[in-house]
C-alpha positions in Angstrom: -18.1 8.9 -10.1 -16.0 10.9 -12.4 -19.0 12.8 -13.8 -17.1 16.1 -13.7 -14.6 14.9 -16.3 -14.7 13.5 -19.8 -14.3 9.7 -19.5 -13.6 6.7 -21.7 -15.6 3.5 -22.2 -13.4 1.8 -19.6 -15.2 3.8 -16.9 -17.9 1.2 -16.6 -20.5 1.7 -13.9 -19.5 0.6 -10.4 -21.7 -0.9 -7.7 -20.6 1.6 -5.0 -21.8 1.2 -1.4 -21.8 4.2 0.9 -18.3 3.3 2.2 -16.8 3.4 -1.3 -18.4 6.7 -2.0 -17.0 8.0 1.3 -13.5 6.9 0.2 -14.0 8.5 -3.3 -14.9 11.9 -1.7 -12.3 11.7 1.2 -10.1 14.7 1.7 -7.9 12.9 4.2 -4.2 12.6 3.4 -3.9 8.9 4.3 -6.7 6.4 3.6 -6.6 2.7 4.6 -8.8 0.4 2.5 -8.6 -3.2 3.9 -11.3 -4.9 1.8 -12.2 -8.3 0.4 -10.8 -9.7 -2.8 -12.5 -8.7 -6.1 -14.6 -6.1 -4.1 -13.5 -3.0 -6.1 -10.9 -1.4 -4.0 -8.2 -1.3 -6.8 -10.8 -0.4 -9.4 -11.9 2.5 -7.3 -8.3 3.6 -6.7 -7.5 3.6 -10.4 -10.3 6.0 -11.1 -9.4 8.2 -8.1 -5.8 8.4 -9.3 -6.8 9.3 -12.9 -9.3 11.8 -11.8 -6.8 13.6 -9.5 -4.1 13.6 -12.2 -6.5 15.1 -14.7 -7.6 17.7 -12.3 -4.0 18.5 -11.4 -2.7 20.4 -8.4 -1.1 23.8 -7.7 2.2 22.4 -9.0 2.9 22.5 -12.7 4.4 19.0 -12.7 2.1 17.1 -10.4 3.4 13.5 -9.9 1.3 10.5 -8.9 2.1 6.8 -8.4 0.4 3.4 -8.4 2.5 0.9 -6.6 2.4 -2.8 -5.9 4.9 -5.2 -4.1 6.8 -5.9 -7.3 7.4 -4.2 -10.6 5.7 -7.0 -12.5 2.7 -7.0 -10.2 2.3 -3.2 -10.6 2.5 -3.4 -14.3 0.0 -6.2 -14.5 -2.5 -4.5 -12.2 -2.3 -1.0 -13.4 -0.5 -0.2 -16.7 -3.0 -1.2 -19.4 -6.0 -0.1 -17.3 -4.6 3.4 -16.6 -4.0 4.0 -20.3 -7.6 2.9 -21.1 -9.1 5.1 -18.3 -7.4 8.3 -19.7 -8.9 9.9 -22.8 -6.2 9.8 -25.5 -6.3 13.6 -26.2 -5.3 14.2 -22.5 -2.1 12.1 -22.9 1.1 14.0 -23.9 3.0 12.0 -26.5 3.2 8.2 -26.0 3.2 6.6 -22.6 6.7 5.2 -21.7 6.5 1.4 -21.9 10.0 1.2 -20.4 9.6 3.4 -17.4 5.8 3.0 -17.1 5.0 6.7 -17.1 2.0 8.4 -18.5 2.4 12.2 -19.1 -0.7 14.4 -19.4 -1.2 17.6 -21.3 -1.8 19.5 -18.0 1.7 18.6 -16.8 0.7 15.7 -14.5 2.6 12.4 -14.6 1.4 9.0 -13.5 4.0 6.4 -12.6 3.5 2.6 -12.1 6.1 1.5 -9.5 7.3 -1.8 -8.0 8.1 -1.6 -4.3 10.4 -4.6 -4.2 13.0 -1.7 -4.3 11.3 1.0 -2.2 14.1 3.5 -3.0 12.5 3.8 -6.5 10.0 6.2 -4.9 12.7 8.6 -3.7 14.4 11.4 -5.4 11.5 13.7 -6.4 8.4 14.9 -4.6 5.0 13.2 -5.1 1.5 14.7 -5.0 -0.2 11.4 -4.2 -0.5 7.7 -5.0 -1.5 4.3 -3.7 0.1 1.2 -2.3 -1.7 -1.9 -3.5 -1.3 -5.2 -1.6 0.3 -3.1 1.1 0.5 -6.1 3.5 3.0 -7.7 1.2 5.3 -4.7 1.0 8.3 -4.3 3.2 7.2 -3.0 6.6 9.8 -0.2 6.7 9.0 1.2 3.2 6.3 3.6 4.4 8.3 5.4 7.0 11.7 5.2 5.4 10.9 5.8 1.7 7.4 6.8 0.8 6.2 9.2 3.5 9.3 11.4 3.2 8.8 11.6 -0.6 5.2 12.8 -0.1 6.1 15.3 2.6 7.3 18.2 0.3 3.9 18.5 -1.3 1.7 17.3 1.5 0.9 14.4 -0.8 -1.9 11.9 -0.2 -1.7 8.1 -0.1 -4.1 5.2 -0.2 -3.2 1.9 1.4 -5.0 -1.0 -0.3 -5.1 -4.7 0.5 -6.7 -7.7 2.1 -6.3 -8.1 5.9 -3.7 -10.8 6.4 -3.1 -11.2 10.1 -1.3 -9.0 12.6 1.4 -7.5 10.4 2.3 -3.9 9.5 -0.9 -3.3 7.6 -2.8 -4.3 10.7 -0.8 -1.9 12.8 -1.4 0.9 10.3 -5.1 0.1 10.4 -5.1 0.5 14.2 -3.4 3.9 13.8 -6.0 5.0 11.2 -9.0 3.9 13.4 -7.7 5.6 16.5 -6.5 8.8 14.7 -7.7 12.1 16.1 -5.4 14.4 14.0 -7.5 14.2 10.8 -4.7 12.8 8.8 -6.0 9.2 8.6 -9.3 7.6 7.5 -10.3 4.0 7.5 -12.7 2.4 5.0 -13.6 -1.3 5.1 -16.0 -3.5 3.2 -16.3 -7.2 2.5 -16.6 -9.0 -0.8 -20.2 -10.0 -0.1 -21.1 -6.3 -0.2 -20.1 -6.1 -3.9 -20.0 -9.5 -5.5 -23.2 -11.5 -6.6 -24.5 -14.0 -4.0 -23.8 -16.9 -6.3 -20.1 -16.0 -6.5 -19.8 -15.8 -2.8 -21.5 -19.1 -2.3 -19.3 -20.7 -4.9 -16.2 -19.5 -3.0 -17.6 -20.8 0.3 -18.2 -24.2 -1.4 -14.8 -24.5 -3.0 -12.3 -22.6 -0.8 -11.0 -23.2 2.7 
C-alpha cells in the first residue's frame, strides 16, 4: 500500500486481509468500516487520507479531515501520526499546532477535527475525510453538518468504529449493506483476523 508515493519510515508493513485491500482500493464515496478494536481500521484510514491528500484532486485547495468524537480524541489519535506519515519536504511551512492543520506543497490541507461541535465541519467545502468512533458521535451530525459540507465537491467519507448495539452506526451499516446506488460500501473484519492468536486468547481470558 502506498507504493506509488514516496513514504516515511512510519509506513510500516501492514497485515492486510483481502477486505482491507478492497477498502484501500474502493472508489465508493461512502465506506463503512465496522471492525474489531486494534484491527487496523484507523491505521488504514490514516494512510488512505495521506495518500489522497498527496495525490490531490482537481481543486487547487483540496481539503481533507480526520475526525473523532472530541477534539482531544482526534488530536490523540491522528495528529502526531499524520505528521510522521507525510514526508517533510511535502509539508508547506510548519503544521499548525493550534488549529491542527497540515498544509502540503500541492495545495492540499489535512485538518484534525473534534465532532463534539459538529458545526466545526461547516463553512468550507471538503474533498474527503473520515469519522472515527462514529458510533460515539452525535447521530444528527452526518445529515445536518458533514454530508452538506462534502456535497459541493462530491467528497468521500469513511465511517470507522466498533459495532456498539443498534444505534445510528448500526442504521448506517444497514443502509450501506442494502445500497443499490453505488454510493455506499461496507467492509467488516474482526480483530482475530489481524491480531496474533495469543493476544486474542489473552483478551478472552481477561475481558468480559
